[in-house]
N, C-alpha and C positions, 0 to 999 in steps of 0.2 A: 839263315840259309845253310844247308848242310854242305859239307866239303865237295861232294860230287858235282852238283849243278854249278857251283862256283868254278870248279876246275874246267868244266865244259865251257862256261862263259869266257874264262881267261883264254882258253885255247882258240875259241872263235874270234875273240878280239885280236889275238896275235895274228891269226890268219888274215883278218881284215887289214891289219896294219901292213903285213907283208905284201899283200896284193896292191895296196895303195902305193907302197914304195916301189913296187915293180912297175906300176903305171907311171909314177913320177920319173923313174929311170928311163923309160921308153920315150917320154916327152922330152926329157933333157937331151937324149940322143937325137931326137927328131929336130930340135932347135939347132944343135951343133951341125947336123948333116945339112939342114936347109941353108944355114949360113955358109958352110963350106961349098955347097953346090952353087951358090950365088957368086962367091969369091972366085971360084975356079971355072965357072961356067960349065959345070959338070952335069950334063943333062941326064945321064944314067942315075946319078945320085939323087937328082931332083925327082925323077920318076919313082925311086925307092921311097923317098919321103912321102910323096903323094899316096902311093900304094899302101904304105905302112900305117896310114891314118885309120884304115878299117880295123886293124888289130887294136889300136888305141881305143876306138869307139866300143869294140866288143868287150874289152877288159873293163871299161867304165860300167857298162850295163851289167856285167857279171858281178862286179863289186856291189853295185846298187841292190841287185837281187839278194845277194848274200847278207847285206846289211838289213834289208827288210825281213828276211827270214830270221836273222839273229834277234831282231826286236820282237818278232812274233813268238819265237820259241823260247828265248832266254829271258825276255822281259827285263832287260838291264835297267838299273835305276841311277839317278843322279849323274855323277861324273862319267860312268860308263855309257849311259844313254847319250849324254852330250858328245862323247867321243864318236859314237856311231853316227849321230846326226851330222856332226862336223865332217866326218869322212864322206858321207853321202853328198854333201855340198862341195867338198874339196875335189872329188873325182869329176864333178861337172866342170869345174874350172880347169882341171888338168886336161880333160878331153878337148875343151875349147882351145887351150894352148896348143894342143896337137893340130887343131884346125888351122891355127895361125901359122904354124911351121909349114903345114901343107900348102898354105896360101903363098908362102915364099917360094916353095918348090914349083907351084904353078906359074908364078911370075918368071922363074928361070926358064921353064919350058916355053913360055910365050916369047921370051927374048930370043930363043934359038941361038944363032951364032952372032947376033948383034953385039958389038963391043960395049963394055960398060961405059957409061957417060964419064965417069971419073973414078979414080982409085977409091976403094972403100976404106975409110979411116974410122969414122965415128960409129958406123953400123956394127962392125965386129965388136967394138967396145960395148955397144948396147946389148948385143947378143950374149956376150960374156957376163955382163952384169945381171941380165935376166936369169941365166943359168945358175949363177952364184946365188942369187936370191931364192931360186927354186930349191936348190940343194939345202940351203940354210933353213928355209921354211919347213922342208920335210923333216929335218933334224929337230926343229922346234916342235913339230907335231908329235914325233916319237917321245920327246922329253916332256910334252905338255907344258912348254915353257912360254908363257905370255910375253915376258920381257924380250926373249930372243925373237919372237914373232914381230914385236913392235919395232925392233932394230932392223929387221928385214924390210918392213913397210917403208921405213925412212929412206931406203936406198932407191925407191921408185922415183924420187926427185932427180936422181942422176940419170935414169932412163929417160924421163920426160925432158930434161935439159938437153940431152944428146939429140933427142927427136926434134926439138925446136931448132937446134943448130942445123940439122940435116934439112929440115923443112925450109928454113931461110935460104940455105945455100942452093938447094935445088930450084927454089922459086926464082932466085936471081939468074940461074942458067936459063930458065924458060923465058924470062922477061928479056934478057939480052939477046937470046937466039931462039925464036919459036921453033926452029927445026929440031931442037933438042927435047921438045916437050914429051914425046913418047918415052924416050929413054929415061928422062928425069922422073916421069910418073912411075915407071917400073920400080925405080929405087925408092920412091916415096911410098908406094904400096908396101914394099918390103919393110921399110922402116916403121910404117904404121902397124904392121903385124907384130913387130917386136915391141912397140909401145903398148899394144894391147896385152901382150904376154906379161909385161911388167904389172899392168893393172890386175890381171888374173892372179898373179902371185900375191898382190896386196889383198885381194878377196880371200885368198887362202889364209893369210895371216889373221884376218878378221875372225875366221872360223876357229883358228887355234886359240886366240884370245878368249873367244866364247867358250870353247871346250875347257880351257884351264880355269876360267874365272866365273863362267855363267853370265858374263856381261857381253852384250853385242855392241861393239863400237864400229862406226864407219871410219876407216883410216884413209887419209889422203882423198877426201871427197873432192870432186871436180865442181867448179862453179855451175850452178843450174842443174846438177845431176844428183839424184837421190841414191843411185847405185850404179855400178858398172855393168 
């Protein structure tokens, strides 16, 4: 291949990566804002998170279109092609993570001015772990580092453990006092959205391992599930 087409391909791959990182950054902010809106009962912030989901969706579709055009016009091979295919899969998971953040925002709006059932202890830790995983996964994508991606996937156990803890605690509230059920369920829905975000990051790490090695591994499969 002559120097010119390769330079064009490099430039387009860089633009694709920049767009993907921009999407990841927006999703990271959405998770942080969703959690803050729940902790502070900030309805305005919750509305912003819900409204901001449209921009996340639009950026996802734009990146997908650019990836398809890149494949059609530049015909990347081997590792470059895997990077483009991985990016197309990763933006889907990023967009779904945005949906989960918006889901927390919608819970906050439904709660209105109802007081929280209990102080939030494990849920902010869940959110912080998810955000940390996301940022580390994006760094692994840039570096095409399968080992780093695998290390991120292992952290999903922490997220799942916190979710189980929250689930048991909220269940005991509902059993002891059925009047708390609605408020307990709001928190449970929020925690479940965070748990799904952790699963989505794990999906992203699978794509990074594929991109770096050409091997598709399912990481942290759940019993009875073939994929998330």
